[in-house]
N, C-alpha and C positions, 0 to 999 in steps of 0.2 A: 278561309282560317276559322272562324267562329261557327259555321255550320260543321268544318269535319270534328271541331272539339265538343260540341253537341253531340253528335254523331256518336261518338265516341264514351260520351260519357253514358249515352243511354244504353250501348253496348254492355258497358261494364255494369249495369245493374240488372242484365237477364239472370233471371233465377234467383231474386233478390225480394221477391215479392213479402215473404213473412217478415223480413227486417224495414221492409218500405213501412208496412203498416204499424209496425212499433214505434218506428220513429214517429210516424204521422199523428199516432194517439197522443203521443208526449207533447207533441207540438200542441194539438188542440186543447189536451189539458190543461196546459199552460195559460192558454189565451182564454180558459174558462174560469181561471183564477184557481187554478190547483196545481201547482208546479211539480217539477220532479226532475232528476237529474240521469243520464246514462251513462257506461262507458261503452264505447263501440270498440271491440278487440278483433286482431286480427295481423295475420302476417303481413311484410310487405306486399302491396302490389290486391291484395284479397279486395280491394274495392271499396274501402272503409268512406273516402274521400270522398266518393261519387255518391255513396249513397247520402251520407251527410249534406253533401252540397246539394241533392236533389230536395230532401228536406229543410234545406235554409231559402231555398227558392221558393218553395210552394210557400212556408211562412211568410216570408217579405210579401211573397202577394198578396195573403190575408189580411196585410195590416201589423203584422209581427214583426217589430225590430231585431236586426240580426246584429251580432258585434262576434268579432273572433281575436282569436290570438294563436300565435304558430310556435310551438317549440322550435329551437334552434340548439343543435349539439355546441356549438362553440359558446352559445350563451347560457348552458345550463349553471355555469359558475356565478352568472350573476345575479346577484339576491333581486327578486320582484321584478325580472325583466318581464316575464310573460304577464304579470299583474300590470304593468305598466301598459301594455298593450292596448287591454281593457279599460284601465281608468283612463288612458286617452281618450277613446271614444267616447267617454260618460263625464268628463272632464267639467263641462257645466253643471253638474248636479254637487261637485265638490264643495263650496262653498255652504250650499245647505245642509251639510251633514252637522251634527253636534260637534261644539267645538274641540271635545277629546279625540272623537275620530277622526274628524279633517286633520288634526294637527298629526296623528299617527299616520293616516293613509298618505298623506302630502311625504312626511319624512321616509314612508319603506319604499315610494316611487322614485325618490330624488327629486322631489319640487321642493322642498326645503330641506336645509343642512341640519336636521336635528337627531337625534338619538330615538329610534323607534321605541317605545314603552315596553311594548309585549307583541307578538306576531299576532295574537289572539283578537288583542284590539284593532288591529289592521283587519283580521278575520272580519268583524263584527262593523267596520267603516265599507268595506267591499259588500258585505250582503245588504247593509243600509242603501248603499250608494245604487245597486242594481233593484233592490225592492221599489225605491224612489222613483228610478228611471221605468220600473215596469207598469208603474200607477198610470204614466202617462200613455203608454202602450205596451201590450205584450211583448215579452223580452228572450230572444234565444242567444244562448251563448253557447258559441262554438270554440274547442279548444283544439287545434289540430296538432298533431304531432306530442302528445301530452308526457312521453315518455322521455322528451327532450325539453320540459320545461323544467326550471328551475325549482328547487326543492320549495324554497318559501313559498314560491307563486303555487305550486300544489296545494303546499301544508293550508291556504288561504282559502284555494278553490275546494279543497275537502270539509273545511269548517263551513264555507257556504253549501254545498251541498247537502250538508246532513241537516240544515235547517231550512232546507226550501220546502215548504208544507203548504202555505194558503197563499200564495203569492204568483201571478202572473207571468211567472219565470221556468225558464226550461235552461238547462246545462248538459253540452253534449261534450264529453273527451274521446277522441278519438286516438287511439295509442296501440303499439304493437305488444308492449308489457305490461301485465296488471301489476302497478306498483300498488304497495299496501296502504298508500295516501289516498289512493283511489278507492279500493275495495273495502278499505278498513273505514271510509266515509259511506260504506253501505250502500252505494251505486248498485244499482242492477245491471249486470254486463250482458250487451248483446255481441255474441259472439259470431264471428262469419267465419263460415266452415269453407272450403273450395266447392268450387261447382261443381255440378252432376257431370257424368261423361256425356248426357246428351246436351245440357246446356252448353258445355264447355265446345263441343263440335259445333253447335250453331253460331258461338260467339268467332270460333276461329275461321269458319266459313263466311261470316261476312266482313272479316278483315282480310283474310287471304283466298280468295276464293280460286278454283283450278288448281289447287295443288294434287299432287299425285299421291295417290293411297298411302304408299310409305314413308313419304316424307309427312302427310298428316297425321298418321301413326304416332310417329316419332315424336311431333310437336306436342301432342296431344298427351304423348307420356310425358313428356319433359315437363310440359306447365304442370301439369298434375292438378287442374282445375285452379289454376292461379289465373286471374284475368289479366294482369300485367302480363304476364307472360305469354300467354295467347296473343298478346295485341304487339309485343316487342319481340320474340322469338322470330318472327314472320320477318320482319323488317330486317333483323340481322342475318336473316337469309337472302333476302333480297339486296345488302347491301353487297354481297359476293357472288353477285350474278344468277343466284339461284341454286349454286353450288351446296351439296348437304356438309356445313360448315360448325353444326353444333358442337361445344365443348363435349367430347367424349368423359367417360368416368363419372363416379357418383359424387360429383359436387352438389352443395344446397343448391336450391333452387335460386336463393337471394344471391349465392356467391354468382352462378349462372346469369342472373340477370345484370350483377353489377358489371359483369365481363363483357356482357353486349352493350353497354353503355361507352366500357372502357375503349373497347373498339372504334369506336364512333369518334373518341377523344384523339386516338392514335393518327387519325386521319386529318385532322385538322390545322390552320396555320399556329405558327409560335405565339403570336400575339393571342389567338385567342384561346389557348390551352392556358395561358398563363393568368388572362383575366378568368377564366374556369376554376382554375385552381384557388386564384384569391377572394372569389366569390365564396367559394366551396369552405375557406378557412374563416372567412369574415363574417359568418351570419347573417346578421340583417343588415349589415353594414352599408354605405350608399354607393352607388354607381360610380361616384366621382371618386370614393377612397381607390374602390379597385381598380381605375382606371390609371391613376396617376400611381398608386403601389406597382401595376403592371409597365409602369413606363419608367421606373425606379428598377425594375429588377431587368429589366431589356435594354436601358440604356439609348429609348428613342421613346417618343410622344407613341400614346396609344390613346384610340378613340371609341366612339361607340360602334364603329364600322366592323370593329373586333368580334362584336356579339351576333353577327348576320350567320355566319358559317355555324356557329353553335343552334340558331334558331332552325334554320336548313336539315341539321342533321337531329333534330326531333330532340334536341336537352335541354333547350331554354324554351318559354314561352315567349310568344312574341311581342309581348308588353314587359317594360323595364327588365331585369336581370331576376327571373324567378323560374327554378327547375322545375322540370316538367314533372319529376316524381324525387322525392327524398334520395332514393338510391342513386340516382343522379352525382347527389353530392357527396355519397359515402366512395361513388365509384371514384372517383374525381381524387379524393384522399388517398385512397389505397393504389391508386396508380401510379402515384407521384413516389420519388424517391426520398430517403430521410434527406436529402441537402436541399432537393427542390422545396420539402415544405418547410425546412428552415428558413431559405433563403426567402418564400414569400413571407413568413411571420417576422422576418426582417424589416419587409418592404412594407408592411403596413403598422410595424411601429412607427415608421418615421410620420405615416399621415395622421397619427391618432393624436395629436398635441391637444391637449382639452379633455381627454376623455382618458383617466388616469387607469381605469379597472381594464377596461380593453387593452390598452397599452399595456398593462404588466404582463397580462397574460398572453399576449402574442411575444413581448420579450422574452419572458419565460419559456415560451416553446420555441423560441431561435435560439434557445442556447443548449448546449449539449454539455457542459461541464459547469462546474462550481460557478458562481458567481454574485458576489455579496452584493452588489448593485441591484440586478434581477429580483434576489431573495427581498431586500428592502422595500421594492415596490409591491412586492406581493402580500409583504406584512402590512403595508400601509393598505393595500386592498382588503385583507383580513379584517383590519379596523373600522374600515368604512362599511363593509357587510354588515358588522356585527352591530354596529349604529343603527343599520337598516332592516336589522332583524334577520339576517341571512345567516344563521351559525353554520349551514348545510356548505354554503359559500366560504365559509371564514376558514372552516375546517380543510376544504380543497386548497385553499391558498396558501394555507401554514403547511400542509405536507409538501407541496412543491417548494416552498420555501426551504423547508428544511432541507430538499434534495438538492437544494444549490450553493446550501452553506458550505463552506470550508472548516471553520474555527468549530471546535467541539463544543466549547459551553454554550456557545450561540445556538448550535444546534441543539442542543440537549435541552435548552429553554423552549424551542420553535417548538418539539416533539411534544414535551410537555403540556403545552399550551393547547395542540392539536389534539394530544390525549383528553384534556378537559372538554374541549369543546364534543369531543367525540362521544363522551359521558352524556353532555347534554343534548346532545339530538339523539340518545339512544342506542348508540353503534358502539357496544359493549366491546365485542370482538378487535373492533377496529382499536378502540382504545388502549386495550391490552397489547396491542402489536406495537403501537407506536409506544406505549410505557416502554415496553421489552427495548425499542430503538434508544431512547432517552438513557437506561440505566446501564448501556453499555459504555455510557461516557462517566467522567467523573461530574458529581452531584455538589454543587453548593447546598448549604445550609436549608437554604429556602426551596432550592430544586428537590432536595430530598422531603421536605415537607409536603409539597405537591404531589411529588411521587406515591409517597406513601397515603397520602388522601386520595388518589385515583385508585389506587389497590385497595384501600377499605369500601370504596362506593361499590365497586367492581363486583365487591361478594356482598354488596348489602341483600340483607333478606336472607344468609346465609347461617345457619348454625355450626358451621363446620369451621366457620374461621379462628387462626390460630390468636387466645387471648390474648398470651404476651405481644404478641405484635400489635394489637388492637392498643394495650396500655401505651408501648411505645409511640403510637403514633400521637396519643393525649397528651401524653409528656415533650415530643415535639413540637407538637402545637404552641404550648408555653412557648418554649424557646424560640419558634416563629414570632409569635405576638412580640416578645419581649424586643426582639430585634427591629421593630417597626413596622409588622405587617401584622395587626391584629387582626383586620377583618378574614384572612388567608387563615390567620391562626385559630378563631373561631369556626371557620369552616373544617379544617381539621379536627377538632375538638368534635364538632356534630359527626363528623363520620365515624369517629370511634363511639361516640352515644348513639350512634344509629344500630351499632352490633349490640349493643348492651340491649337495646330495645326488643329486635327483631332476634335476637340468638343469646347466646348463654357464654360469655368469654370465663366466666366463673369468678367466685368471690374475690380472689386476690386480685385480677384484673379489676374488677370493678373498683376495689379500693382504690388501686393506681388513677383510675381514670376520675375518680371524684375529688381526689386530692391534688390532681392536675389542672381540675375544672375551677377548683377553690383558689390555686395560683394564677389563673388567668389573669395578665395585667389590662382590665377592662374597667370600666365603672362598673360599679357593684348594681347600678340601676339599669343598665342595660338590657332590654327585654332578651337579646339572646342569650347571654350570658345567666339570666335570670331562669331560663327557661331550662338550658342545659345543664345549670347545677341543680335543680329538682331533678330532671331526669336520673341523674348521674346518683344522686343519694336522694331519693323519699323518704327513706325510712330513717336513715342516719343524720339526714339534717333535719328533719321531721318540720318541726315548729318553724323553725328560718325560713325554711321552701316555701311551705304553704302561705306563711306571712308576705313574704315578699312577692310570690304569685299573685294574691289578694292585692296587695299596694298597686300592681299593673294596670288595675279598674281603673284608677284617677290617674296614670299617666298617659300622654300621648306619644307613641312610637310613630317615627316616620320611616322605619323599616317593616313594611307588612310582611315579608318572607320570616323574618324572623319572630314578630307580634303572633304569628298563626301558631309557634311552636307552643305558646304560653299554656293556650286551651289544651292541647296534649299531654302538656308536663301534670296540668293537673289531674288530668286522668289518673296519670301516674301516681299521684298521692290522694288518692281515693276520694275525689272531689269533684263528683259528676256536676254540680250545680252550677260552681266555679267556673269549669272545664265549659260548658256550654255557653257562660257568658262570654270569655275569655274569646274563644273561637267566634262568636258571633261579631266581636266588637270590628275583627279583623276583616270581614267579609265584603263590608263596602269598598274599603281601599284594593281590595285585591279583584274586585270587579271591575273599579274603574282603571285599574292600570292592564287589565288583561292578563293576569297574571294565574289561569287558569290551572295550571297544576298545582299552584298551591292553593288556590279556589278549591280544588277537590279535596285536599288534605285537611285542611279547615274545616269544611262540609263533613268529612267523616267522623271528625272530631266532635261536630255538633252534633251528627246523628248518634254517636255510640253514648254521647251524654246525654242525650234525650232518651234512648234506647234506656240506658242504668236508670233514670229519671221514670221509667215508663211512660213517658209523653210520647203516645203510638203517633200521633199526628205528626209531631214536629220531625220525629226520627224519618220517618217515614218520606217527609217532604225533604229532609236533608238528605237521606241516603238514596233517594232516586237520582238527586242532582249529583252529588259525589259521585254514586257510580256512572252515568255518562260520562263526565269530566275525566272521571279515572282512566275510562277506557279510551275518549278521545287523547288523551294527553300521554298516552303509553305508560301506567303507572299500574303493573299487575299485582303487586303486592298491596297498593292502594285500594285496589278494585277487590281483592279479596278479603279485607279487611270489611270492605262495605256489604260484602254478601255474608260474612259474618253478623255484622251488627244486623242485616234483614233478617237472618236466622233468630236472631236474640227477640226483634221485634215481633217477628211473628209467633214464637212461641208464649211471649206476653198475652198476645192477642187470640191465642188462640187458632191463628191461621195454618190450614195443613201445610202450605209452601216451606216452611221453616226448614223441613228434612231435605228439601231441594236447595235450597238457599246454603244450608250448611254444607251438602257436597258439594256446593260448586266452589266455596271456598277453601273446604279442604284440598281440591284438585290442584289449585295454586300455590296454596300454602305449605302442602307437604314438602314437595320436592324441596323447596330452599330451608324448609326448616322453620318456616315464620312462626314463631310459637306466638304472638299475639293474637293473629287470625287464629290458629288452631287453640289456644284457652277459651275464646269467645265461642268458638263453634261448640267445643266441651260444654259451658256454661248455660248456652243456647238449649242444646240437647238436655241437659238436667233438668233446666227447667221445664221444659216441655212434659218431658216425663214425670217430674214432681207435680203438675196441675192435671195430669191425668190420671193420676194416681198408680203409676208405675216406678214405687218407689226405689225397688232395685236397683232399675235401670239408669233412675237418677241418680243415686249415690253411685255408682261404675263410672258416669257421665265426668259428674263433678270431683270425684278423687283423682282424676287424673290430673287435672290442674293443680294439684296440691302436691303430685311426688315429683321429685327432681329430676328422675330418669326418663321421664316422658316426654315425649316432643311437643305436648300440648301445655307443661307446664310453665307458667309465668312467674317470678317472684313477688309481683305489684298488682296485678291484673287478677290474682287471686283474693284478693280482699273482698271483691265484688261477690263472692260465689258462698261465704261463710257461711250466712247464715241458710241458704237453702242445701248446703251439704248436710248440716249438723240435722236439718230438718228430715232429709230424706235419709240418712243414719239411723235417726231416732226408731223412723218408721219402716226399716226393713232391718231393725234387731243387728246394727253394725255401730251403735254407739259407742264402744270404746275406741273405733277408730277416728270417729269423730271427737273425741277426749285428748287423744292424742294430738290431732291437729290443733284444736283450741292451746294445748299446752306450746306447742311450738310457735305459735302465733303471738301468745302474750307476753311475750317481752318486747315484742316489737312496739304494741302498742303504748309501751312505756316511752317508746323513742319519738313517736308521731302522732298528732292528731287527727289522722286520716279519717274521715265522716266515715266511709266505706268499712273500714279494718273495725273502728269501736262500735259504729252499730252492727255489724256481720257476730262480734262477740259477743256483746252485749245478748242480743236475740240468741244466739248459741247458745250461752251459759242459761239462760232460761229454759229454753228446749231443752235441757240434758239436765233441769235441777229436779230435786225432789218435791215432793207436793209443798211440804212446809214452809219452801223458801222461793216457790217457782214466782207466784203472785207476784211479789214484792220486784224480783229480777224484772219480772215482764213490763211491770211499772215503769221501774228505773230504765229499760230500755226504748220506754216509749217517751218518756221524758228529754232523751240523749238524742233522739232523732233532730236533725236541722230541720230549721220551720222551711226553709226550699226544699224539700224532699216530701213531697206528700204521699208518693207510692212507698216508701220506708216505712212512715207512719201507718198508712195501712194495714202495710204487711204485717207489722207489730201488733195492730188493731186484730189482725185476723186470727194470729197465734193467740193472741190473748183469750179474745172470743173461744175459740176453739176447747184453749184449755178449762175456762169457765164453764163450758156446758157438759164436758167431759165429766168435771167435779160438780155436777147438778146445781148448778146456780143458771138456770136458764135466762131467767129477765134480765139479768146482768151483761149474759153473754151477747144477748139480741141489738144490745144497746151500740157494745162495741162493731160486732157483726154488721149491723147494718151501716155504720159509718164506713167501715172499710169496703162495703160494696161499692157504696156511693162515690166513692173516692175513684176504685176502680174503674166502674161505671166513665165517669168523667175524663181520664186518661185514655180509655180506649182497651186498658187491659182485660180484655175480655175473658180469659182464662183464668184470671185471678177473678174476676168478677163470680164466675161460673163456682170455684172454688166456695167461695163467701156465700152463693146461694145456698150449695148443698150442706152447709152449718147451719143457716138460718133455717132450711127445713127439718134439721136435727134438732133445733132448738124449738120447733115448736111453731114456727111462723114463715110466711113467704118474703119473697121480693121480687114484684113484678120486674121480667127483662126490659131494660128500657128500650124505646125504640131507637135506632141509629138517627144521630141528629143530622141536619141536611148538608153540614160540610161533608159528612161521611161517603157521601155520594160523588163527590169530585177527585178526580185523578190528582197525583201529586202537584203537577204542573197546573191544574188549574185551581188548586187551592193557593198557589204561590201566585199565580196570578190575582186571584181575587183577593190576597191579602196587600199586595201593591196597590192596586187599584182601589182597595178601601181607605188606602193613605191618600188617596187623591193623585196619584202618577199618572202622567198620558199615557197611551199606547206605546208612544214612542220611546219614553223613560223607562217602562215597563221592558220592552225590547233590548235598552242598554244593558238593565239589570240583568236580564236573564240569557243574553245575548242569543235573542230570536228577532225576526222582522216585526214592525209595528202590525204588519195584515195577519200574522200567525197570532199575536196577542188578540187581535179584537177576535178569529175566529175563538179562542179559547173561552174570552168570554160570552158569545154568543153559544156555546155550547153549556155553559155552566147555571145562565140565567133560569134554565126551567127546571135546573136540578136544586136548584136554592129557592125556586118560586118566586123568583125577584122580576124586574123589568128594566131595572135600571141600575147603573153604577151607584148613585147614591145609596141606596139599599143596602150595599154589602156589607156597609161596618157594621149596622146591626145583626147582621146573622152572625159573622164570626166573633161579635162581640158575646154574644148569648152564651156560645161555647166557653170562650175564655173565662168568662166571668163565674161559669159554673163551676169551673176546675179550681179557679181560686178559692171560691167560696166553701166547696167542701174540703179542700186541702187544709 
């Protein structure tokens, strides 16, 4: 039998030399310490498994360890079932993981009855476990039938695949369908096409020699280059004594192959058919389970002898209870009647005591109509799935539970919970459908609030939402919180506030939302309510809101999810330095808990604050990581914001990619009317044009942020563009339009101490003033700049220096222009440095261009690694912070040392401090 199987495998590889070389190269790269991942894609029977099996056998012969996981259709709703298969083979390394990772991984795979903090922390744990194992011997991970792997496991594997870089580790996913969790991970895809006519003929002749020409031609046409068809269709032909019995008509090849297996099943004894059906429905359940369930179905004992006819028929492998091909499993499923399948599921239910999740699903499958007991079991299964990070599994369980629920109130509750989970997993269409089903029932106050929250989040980022509905949601949030659901109330209020941020519900709706926020019955110092109140009324609440935000710096919040909103609220208040500090303080907690979606948002805020402070290096570092995480966690609007911020940073430092980033942000932001991203894009374009001396273009770009009818209008972010707008207006003979803007904004300055607004207004007035008052206004603007905003001070110095030069006071102008130039240089704001140098030359002197400092030679990731290494963190600790493997950290260090001119980690601190100290000195 072994020779026969080997021969069939060799035949299945005919014509696959290119693909064989590609897989061999991947395995060789992994063995040499430069790993990678690939998805092997093709239709059923095309030879995927044979190809990968050969690569795995060759890898094992050369000392590479091979571990495998197999996706099973009936297990796709069991969270982390696929991951459990891999972890079990590496279980000796679990105790060596850092404590948070160890706890997360054990909880995810069911080794501990604890809640998984976040699936991304599980991903880091899996990456570390695989990386540690690969240090001992190169490692090849093979995932067969990845299209049937549960979603949580695929998410983890995608996370790992994105980060395989410098480890002797290779991951191969074998799949019929290209799931976005695989392609989104950036896996290269190895497509297996049908065999050529010549190779197909060679394969057919090797398995069925001596065929008549007519039958041979028909078999080749039916098989269409599919190796499984070329080997199995002749078997079907022989089974009827050589008669021409192939299914006529245009049936898909997969269905024809299924029917060849179904025909063999129909001729088997009753006990064999029963065991095969149970095995097909029972995933990777044990043989004992299937035999016992078969005995229950048939009313008589069934033993392993029942398997022999299936082996002889080529349906089972000769070892264990393993199907020859996945199509055998699906053929058995489709061949059985609905009543037979229900009976089989019921029989399995009786054998699964102590396995509540599998039992719940089989019980539900055995049920045709409403059954509250089965529904409750599935709700409990959903709860356990959520504790293990299986949002998709929980969603599937709740949807089925709702179908089995007769009571309208309970059904609505389960549908809403499913809708909430659908949102969390990014399935917006499913969420909308579930919401519609829930609203067909009478809803309680609490459930009306939940439904309204789902509704508003479904249109997050859209400027087309209904302002009245948004305000009603905020008012309902207060009612829900007052009824004993403060967490739900805050979440609903956040949904309303999101619409205010991304869209434009109108002033009346904004006022109603702000009043609702004030009435929210939550502790006034709660980080969430402080952030939301600042978001709602950054001008109207003005001083109180800013003081509350600043006070949060001295308070410890246990809820990092809400805490990260504080920095974003400070951005709305026009306080970029405070925003950076607030955003930064939540980063460590979010990293430790694996809250990568929230981490992306916090890093976006940090990048935005740094961009507005013109701290180019800090902005680039945060923006790069935020962009990667936003893409990985499926947050397109956050990704658009990151692109917009990158455009802003590029404009500050004279990077020609500013237009590229701006266009990329606009492509995502425009369809949904995401005003914040569009506003930042226009300010970036305006600043770039201003620094290039294209003042008319600059004014046109910037004015859009101040026009309420324009999609780029934003009532609060426009504060950051006031000074640039006025300067562009003055230099393009549009001063009167700028005066109109200042007149409109002046009353707002009486309500809020917003640094951005006040600095912009003061410098704007100086730029517009007549000669006899200008100098005093410039000096007042300079004195009003906060000490933690060196760029703003340098910008005022530049404007004052230019005014002094134009009024023939060159000696005085050179002093302030040189001060501006030094700060711009230190911050990396090269475009502004160039403007200062032009003014210095016009004032009769020059300022030599500074050579780039050493850290500017580093990539953002290398700079981040260098900063953490300079703090004394080990490679493993750095890997934990950045969610990469320790070997990847080591590779980054090796690459950066020559760039910095150092030879050890101990020298990094001095190199990094020299840059930071210079910025502080000149600032």
